[in-house]
N, C-alpha and C positions, 0 to 999 in steps of 0.2 A: 807533524801532520801537514799535508799539502792539499790545496785545491787548485785545480786548473780552470782558467777562465778563457772562453772564446767569445769575448764580448764584441758586440757591434757598436759602431760609432767612432767618435774622435778620441784619440788617446789624450791622456793628461799632458803629455809633452807638448802637444799642439796648443793647449791652453796657455802654457807658459810662454810659448813663442808668440802667441797673439798679443799677450799683455806686456811683453818685455819692453816694448818701446814706450810704455806709459810710466815707467818707474821714475819716481822722483825721491822718494824716501823708502825705508825698508817696508816691503810689502807684508801683508799677512801671508805667511809661508805654511803650506800644507803639504805633507808627504802622503801620497796616495798610491793605491794599486793602479797600475796602468790600465786605462779604459774604464775606470770606475765612476768618473764624474763627467757627465755630458757637458759640452761646451755651452749649450743653451742655458744650463743652470748657472754657470759662472757669469755669463753675460747679464742675465737677469739680476743676479746678486749685486753685480757692480752698479747696475742702474739704480737699485734700491739703496746703495750704500754711498751715494754721491760720488761715484767713480773711484772709490777706493781700489787700490791695486791688490790683486790676489794672485799669488804665485803657487801653482800646483806642480809639484815635483814628483814625477812618476817612478815607481819601482816595479820590477817584474813580478815579484812574489811577495805574499804576505809575510813570509819568514824574513825577507830582506828588511821589511819595515820594523819588525821586532828587533832585529839585530842592530838597527840604527839606534833604537832606544838604549840598547845595551852599550853601544859605542859611546853615546853622549854621557851615560852615567859614569863610565870608567875614564873618559877623556874629555871633560868639559873644556869649552873654549876659554879664552882669557877673561871674558866677562862673567864666567860662571853660569851662563845660561845658553842653551842651544838656540840656534837661529831658526828654529821651526816652532810654530805655535800650536799646530795640531798634527796628529799622526793617525792614519787608519791602521787598525790591527783587527785580526779575527778574534772572535770570543774565546777560541781555544787557548790564546796566548794571554788572556786577561789575568788569570790566576798568577802566572809567573811574573807578569809585569808589576802586579801589586806586591808580591813577595819580595821581588828584587828591588823595589822602590824605584822603578823606572818611570812611573807616572805619578800624577797628583790628583787628589779628589776634585770633582767639579761641583758647581753650584747650580742645581736645577731651578732655583728661584729666578735665574736669569733668562729662562726659556719659557716663553708664553705658551708653547705648544706641548710642554712636557706632560701635563695631566691628561692630554688626549691620547697618549700612547696606551695601548693595552697593557694592563698591570703586569702581565708575564714578561713583556719586553722591558719594563722598568725594573722589575725585580731581578733580572739576570745581571744587571750591572751594579746592584747594591751589595757590597761585600765588606767583610771585615779586613783587618790588616794582613790576615793569612790568605786572602783571596777567596775565601769561602762565602757562599750565600749567607746573608745575614740581614734580617728585616730591620735591624737597628744600625746596620752599617752605612757607610758613606756611598755616594754615587761616584764611580770611578771611570765611567765611560758613557757615551751617548750613542744609542743604536742608530745606525745609518741605513743598512739594507740587509735583507735576509734571503735565505733560500733553503732548499731541501735536498735530501738524497732521494733520487728517483729511479724508476725502472724505465729504460729506453729499449725499444725493440724495432725490428724490421716488420713493416706492414705485410710485405709479400709472404714472408715465411710463416707468420701467424694466420694469415688468411688461408693458407694451405692447411694449417693445423686445425682451423675451425674455432679458435678461441683466441682471446687477447689477455695478457697479463693484467691483473687487478690488484694483486697483493703479494707479499713476500712468499707465501706458501706455494705460489705458481713456480718458483725457482727450482723446486724439488721434483717437478714432474719428469718422468722418465724420458719423454720425447726430447728433452733439452739436454741430454747427456752430451758433454763435450761441446756445448753450444753457447756457454755463458762466459762473460768476463765480469770479474768482481774487482773492487778497489784493492790495492795492495796495502791494506790497513786493517790491523786487528780490531780496532774499535768499531769500524764500519761493518765488517763481515760477521764478527761475533755479535754485534749489536743487532743486525737485521735478523739473525737467527734467534736471538733472545726475544725480539719483537714477535716473530712467528710463534714462539712458545708462550706468548702472553706476558713477557717481562719487559722491563725498561732497558734502554741502551746503557743505563748507568748502574746496572746491577753490580754490586760491589763484591759479592761472594759467589763465584761461578760454581763452586762445589755444591751449592744448594739447588742448582737448576737441573732437574731430572732430564735425562736424554740430550743434554746439550752437545756433548761430544759426539754421540751417534748421529745427531742431526747434521752437525758440521761435516762429518765424514761423508754422509749421503750427498750433501750439497757439493762437496769437493769433487765428487764423481762427475758432476755436470759442468764443471769449470774447465774452460779451455785455457784461460790465462788470467793472471792477477795483474792489473795495470790501473794506476790512478791518473795517468797523464795522457796516454794516447789511445785510450780504449774505444774512441769513436771511429778511428780508421779501420780496424778489423770489422767493426759492425757495418760500416758503409760498404766495405768490400765483400761482405757476406761470409767472412771467416767465422764470425759469431752471429748469433741471431738475437741475442739479448745482452744488455750490459746494465750494470748498476753504476750510476754516476751522479752528477750534480746538475741541478736545475739550470744553472747559468750556462752550462755547456750546450744546451739543446734549445736554442731559440726557435720560434715558429719557422723562420727562414731556413735553418739547418734541417729541421724536420721535413719541410716540404721539398727541398732540393734533393734530399737523399732517401726519401721513402721511409722515414722513421716516425715513430710516435713515442710519447712519454707519459707516464702516469705516476702520480704520488700514491704509494701504497695505502690501501684503505684502513689497515690496522695501525697506521702511524709510521713515522719515519724519523730520521735525524734532522734537526734544524741547525743551521749555522747563521752566524750574524757578524757583519762587519761593523766596527765601532770607531768612533772618534775618541781619542785620548789626548791629554796634554802631557808633554814630557815633564819630568820632575823639576827641571831647572827653570821652566818658563815663569816669569814674574809678571805682576800686574802691569799692563800697558794698554796703549790704544789698540795694538795688534791682538792682545788677549781678549779685549772687549769685542773686537770684530770677529774673533774666533767663535765666541758664544753666539753672536749674531748669525754666523754661518750655520752653526748646529741647528739653531731654531728655524732658520730659513728652509733647511732641508726637510722640515716636518710640515711646512705649509701644504695644505691639501693639493693645490694645483701643482706645486713643485714635486711633491711626493708621487703624484700620479705620473708626472713627466719622467721622473727618475725610474719608476718601475717599468714603464714602456720602453724607455731608451736603453736600459741596461739589462733587461730580462731578469731583474731581481725584484724583490718586494720591499717597498718602504714599509716598515712596521706601522706607521701611522694609518695606512689605508685599511689595515685589518680592523681597526676600530671604527671605520666609517660605514655609513649606510651604503650597501652595494649599489642602490639606485643612483647614488651620487657619483659613481665611477663610470668612466667610459666603457662602452660595451666590450671593446678589445681587451680591456683589463678584467672586467667583471666575469667574462666567459672564458678566461684563460686559467685553467685549473692548476697550472704550475705556479702562476703568479698570485693567484687568489684561491688557494686550496679550501676545501670545505671545512667548516668549523669543527666538525667531528674528527677530521683527520688531524688538524692542528692540536686539538685537545689531547689526542693520543700520542703526539710526537714529543720528542725529547731533544733539548740542547744537551751536547756532550759535556757533562760536568767533570771537574777534576776528580781523579780517583787517587786513593792512597797508594803509596809504593807497593804495599803487599797486594793490593787489587791489580795494579798494573802488571805486576809480576805473574799473577794468575793468567791474565789475558795474554801476555807474551808467551808463556809456556804452552798454553793451549794452542795458540796460533802456530807456533813452531812445530808442535806435535802433529797438527793436521797437515800443514804444508809439507812436512818431511815424510808423512805417511808412517809415522812410528806407531 
């Protein structure tokens, strides 16, 4: 599974360059998705850490970060420990990272802000050794930022139609025939159809869902293309009128400059989460302590607010805060601060069994090939 990011701000590579001249000993080394950590946050963290050196190494895709964990596991360096203290991965990869023993459990007692995270965002990282949710399991990751699957549409086209999309059911309207782009991903497309029918994105037995295949066939008639990466371009050009994509791709600036709008579907949507994990070979050290300090620092209310506004994502810590304590620009941004009722009805994509995944793939191929 892939997510594409069109983030605003300074890339992580710039952070490494800024701090490179300060190095005297091995720095805290953090592998991150490019553009995911604002330079302002790093500067503030250094100030609060007595000028400790922090080296952020950027990677282009989340999958690249997961592959680094696999590489370190299969080819450890001479010391038996990777020279990276923290790695960012997506929640989609957490199950595999635990199963393959690529990461190690974390100690939430070292984090003063941990208890302030909404319980749902704490529970998602509590897993057993098979990577499955377990209330008695260990904490394997620290939530950093989250986002949603959203509907993005052209304002001019829908003004002419006299209505605006509000929920998944709108994608089936006949006036949108051959006007929609959807992600090229079975879990997302089948998932939003399940949501329309009142089911979870994580439904394990699709054969029990009445009308699922017929609904997917009707939706397919409205689809002009399936694209997970470059779907904004045809929308901006007017080749499509509506796209299903990710909240990180559609900042207020992108919306304003291109006559677009975005909405989180009222009946609920898919949630995603970027996480901090520690590679399996990392041992106790000054850097390891600094890594836990960094995790906790990211949850400080002022820092979490800054992160959300600068990267067009949502720090989970703000979802547990009083809205009146948040800046207006964040509080009134429905993509960054969705309604509680929407979040309650939304789903993180959970690991499915091989049998369930086969069902999804077979149905996906059947719809796409028109069989």
